[in-house]
Every structure is written in C-alpha cells, then in structure tokens.
C-alpha positions as CSV (number, residue, x, y, z in Angstrom):
1,M,-10.3,-23.3,-14.7
2,D,-7.6,-23.4,-12.0
3,A,-5.0,-22.4,-14.6
4,A,-7.0,-19.4,-15.6
5,M,-7.4,-18.3,-12.0
6,R,-3.7,-18.7,-11.3
7,V,-2.8,-16.6,-14.4
8,L,-5.4,-14.0,-13.3
9,S,-3.9,-13.9,-9.8
10,W,-0.4,-13.4,-11.1
11,T,-1.8,-10.7,-13.5
12,F,-3.5,-8.9,-10.6
13,A,-0.7,-9.2,-8.1
14,I,2.1,-7.9,-10.4
15,G,-0.2,-5.3,-12.1
16,F,-1.4,-3.9,-8.7
17,T,2.1,-3.8,-7.3
18,C,3.4,-1.9,-10.4
19,F,0.5,0.5,-10.3
20,I,1.0,1.3,-6.6
21,A,4.7,1.8,-7.1
22,G,4.1,4.1,-10.1
23,F,1.3,6.0,-8.4
24,V,2.7,6.5,-4.9
25,G,6.5,6.5,-5.8
26,P,6.5,9.9,-7.5
27,M,4.5,11.4,-4.7
28,I,7.2,10.3,-2.2
29,F,10.4,10.9,-4.3
30,A,9.3,13.9,-6.3
31,P,6.5,15.7,-4.3
32,G,6.7,18.8,-6.4
33,S,5.7,17.0,-9.6
34,N,2.1,17.5,-10.3
35,Q,1.8,14.7,-12.8
36,G,3.4,12.0,-10.6
37,P,0.4,9.7,-10.2
38,L,-0.1,9.6,-14.0
39,L,3.0,7.4,-14.1
40,G,1.1,4.6,-12.3
41,I,-2.2,5.2,-14.1
42,L,-0.8,5.4,-17.7
43,I,2.5,3.5,-17.6
44,T,3.5,1.2,-14.8
45,G,-0.1,-0.1,-14.1
46,P,-0.8,-1.2,-17.6
47,L,2.7,-2.5,-18.2
48,G,2.5,-4.4,-14.9
49,V,-0.8,-6.1,-15.9
50,V,0.8,-7.2,-19.2
51,F,4.0,-8.4,-17.4
52,G,1.9,-10.2,-14.8
53,F,-0.1,-11.9,-17.5
54,V,3.0,-13.0,-19.3
55,V,4.5,-14.3,-16.0
56,G,1.3,-16.2,-15.2
57,V,1.1,-17.8,-18.7
58,L,4.8,-18.8,-18.7
59,R,4.5,-20.3,-15.2
60,E,1.6,-22.4,-16.4
61,I,3.4,-23.5,-19.6
62,L,6.5,-24.5,-17.6
63,G,4.2,-26.5,-15.2
64,N,4.6,-24.4,-12.1
65,K,1.2,-24.6,-10.4
66,E,1.5,-22.2,-7.5
67,G,0.0,-18.8,-7.2
68,P,1.6,-15.6,-5.9
69,G,0.7,-16.3,-2.3
70,A,2.1,-19.8,-2.3
71,F,5.2,-18.5,-4.1
72,L,5.8,-15.7,-1.5
73,A,5.3,-18.2,1.3
74,R,7.7,-20.7,-0.2
75,I,10.5,-18.1,-0.5
76,G,9.9,-17.0,3.0
77,V,8.4,-13.5,2.6
78,L,5.1,-14.4,4.3
79,K,6.7,-16.3,7.3
80,R,6.3,-13.2,9.5
81,W,2.8,-12.4,8.3
82,P,0.7,-11.0,10.0
83,P,3.2,-8.7,11.8
84,S,3.4,-8.8,15.6
85,L,1.5,-6.3,17.7
86,R,4.7,-4.5,18.5
87,T,5.6,-4.0,14.9
88,R,2.1,-2.8,14.1
89,R,2.3,-0.3,16.9
90,I,5.6,1.0,15.8
91,V,4.4,1.4,12.2
92,A,1.2,3.1,13.5
93,G,3.3,5.5,15.6
94,V,5.6,6.5,12.7
95,I,2.6,7.0,10.4
96,G,0.7,8.9,13.0
97,A,3.7,11.2,13.6
98,W,4.2,11.8,9.9
99,L,0.5,12.5,9.3
100,G,0.4,14.8,12.3
101,T,3.4,16.9,11.2
102,N,2.0,17.1,7.7
103,G,-1.5,18.1,8.9
104,L,-0.1,20.7,11.3
105,G,2.3,22.0,8.6
106,A,-0.6,22.4,6.2
107,A,-2.7,24.2,8.9
108,I,0.2,26.6,9.7
109,V,1.0,27.3,6.0
110,L,-2.7,27.8,5.0
111,G,-3.5,29.8,8.1
112,G,-6.0,27.5,9.7
113,V,-7.3,24.0,9.7
114,G,-9.2,23.2,6.5
115,P,-11.0,20.1,5.6
116,G,-8.0,18.3,4.2
117,S,-5.6,19.1,7.1
118,G,-8.4,18.4,9.6
119,I,-8.9,14.9,8.2
120,V,-5.2,14.2,8.3
121,L,-5.0,15.4,11.9
122,I,-7.9,13.1,12.9
123,L,-6.2,10.1,11.1
124,S,-2.9,10.9,12.9
125,I,-4.7,10.9,16.3
126,F,-6.3,7.5,15.5
127,A,-2.9,6.1,14.5
128,L,-1.1,7.5,17.5
129,Y,-3.9,6.2,19.8
130,Y,-3.4,2.7,18.3
131,A,0.4,3.1,18.8
132,A,-0.1,4.0,22.4
133,T,-2.7,1.5,23.4
134,G,-2.5,-1.4,20.9
135,R,-6.2,-1.2,20.1
136,T,-8.3,0.8,17.8
137,P,-10.5,3.6,19.1
138,R,-14.0,2.7,20.1
139,V,-15.4,4.7,17.2
140,F,-14.3,1.8,14.9
141,D,-16.2,-0.8,17.0
142,R,-19.5,-0.1,15.3
C-alpha cells in the first residue's frame, strides 16, 4: 500500500504543478488570450497527471522509496520552508500593491467600483495590512 501512495503522491504533485502552470501561465504571459486557462484544463493538467504517474511507477520499479516531499527536502528546495516573516511580508506587499493597482485600474476603466474590483481592493488592503504589521487582520481571527 505504501508503494501505491507514493505513486499517487508523485501523480498528484506533478499533475497539479503542470495544471497550475498551464492554467495561470497564459493569464500572466498572454493576458489578452481568452482561452488561456483551457491550456491547463485540457492539455498540461492531464499530461502532467500521466507524466507524474509514469515518474512514480518508474521510481518504484527502480527501488527509490521517497515521495515528492522527501525528494525536495533532499535536494535542498525545502530547507528554507516555511519562509521567514520578512519574506512573507515582502511578498504580501508586492501582491497587495499589484492587486490594488489592478482593482483601481478596473474601477477607473469601468467608471466605478463593481463587485469584482471591490473584492480585489479588499484583498489588496488585507495583503498590505499584513505587509505593514506582520499579522493578519482581526477579521480572520474568527
């Protein structure tokens, strides 16, 4: 049963990574493309699942008994996980500024704050608050 779980974990890890890359990548690199997320849904996601399954099976056949987490820790990727508070605050500040500019830009272009741009502005305020104080707003304490 352990072998099946390791194969499944490799399948999920590689499949999910490929899906996210195919789903989000076109939105970042080709924002004008209206069919960008379909790349992740129809192509990279399913191919990533198949590739992950093949990797998992080959690792079991070759006698390698570590899962994706142990592999990433061994090669040094997870040495700095979780990131420090300073790193999280910097990332939150960048994300908050990016969301804020997009939300304000949408509000200006559309002539008012609609539901989508309003939500984006609220999320940007939360991210900027975390960047400034290092803690989440009290609304998340519930």
